[in-house]
C-alpha positions, 0 to 999 in steps of 0.5 A: 446224928448229923454234923449240923445237929452235933454242932448245935448240941455242942454249942449249947452245952458249951454255952451252958458251961460258960465256955468262951466262943462256944460255937467256934470251940464246938467246930474245932472239937468236932473237926478234931474228932472227925480228923477233918478241917473245919471247912469240911463241916460246913460243906457236909452239914448233913453227913451222919457222924460215925459212932467213934466220931461221936464218942470222941466229940463227946469226950472232947466236949466234956474235957472242955466243959471241965476247963481243959483248954481247947489247945490241949485237947487238940494238941496243937496251936498255930504260932506265927503261921506254923502249927506247934504241938502242945501238951499240959507240959508246956505253956500254950503260945499266945498271939501276943508273943508274936510281937517278941518274934517281930522285935527280935527279927528287927534287931537280930539282923547280922546276929550269928546266934540266938538263945531262947530262955525257957523254950516251952513248946519251942515256938520262939526258938523254932520260929526265929530259926525258921524265919532267918536261918540263924543258929539258935538254941534254947534252954528249958528247966523242964525235961518234959517241956524240952521233949515237946520243943525238940519234937516240934523242932524235928517236925518243922525241920528246924535244927534248934538245940534244946538244953535242959538247964536253969536259965543260962547255967549251961551257956558259955560266956560271950557266945550269944548275939540275941537273947529272947524270953517270955519268962514267967511273970505272974505273982503267986498271990494272983494264982486264984485270980487266973482263969481256970483254964490257965490256973488248973491246966498250964504248967506252973513253972512257966506261969509263976515267977515267985512272990513278986512276979519279977524273980525271973526277969531279975535273974535273966537281966543279971546273968544275960551280960555274961553270955552276950557278945558286945552289942548283943540284944535282949528281947523280953515279953512284958507282963501286964503292969510290969514295964516300970519294974523291968525298965528299972532292971535294964537301967544302964543298958543301951538303946532300950526299946518298948513296943506295944501290942495292938491294944497299945499295952506295952508288950515287949522290951528290948535293949543292948547289953552295956559295954561295962558288963561285957565279960573279959576275953582271954 
């Protein structure tokens, strides 16, 4: 079977299974099966597949038709121009989260330390450290996810520290200049309404905050003043429809900023810690 025929058959199977962008998905999966870049497929469309390549390709197609995200099949995803390894132990980094990076880089000028709460794959922490060279650490409640983040940091030559703990529990008072977070914000009641790729494959601890969807925001905003230095910032990704409630949580904080994504949807909220909540120094 040639590359061209394999792509046609794979695209048809994915279309019948109602998989989004079937042609692109077929190309990505075939390139992964052949251990080649996608461009190779176009330049060698008449090349015959080896048996092992066809077997891998068939397995990848079957997994994708069952709902497994392409990123978990290939084990990789691009974020802010870098390739990160991902497994079902970590949330797949989304392009929307790159807005958090952009806002953080803007407000972090002069920062001496950055903390990413809920590291997942390490995409936020590693990206910020690589972009500005500031001392960066990250917390992660899942040991399995922390291992993925650490592996990504080592592969991308980033000296990010990964701490296994819940939110800020292992972070010293008044030790951080900038906190970033893409917290879980899906209410449990909305579980069945999620795409099957998300609901059935991505880690629930990174998706669901609790009954309201604001539990993680509440805990982060409540404890952030303890670890932030005077003038420190918090930058968080917003879930759809969460702006009003999160903005209320940040009432009393200073210089609150709301940044929309390319579709005009509020995507990031940032604020400076209120002076009155700064911990006393002894």
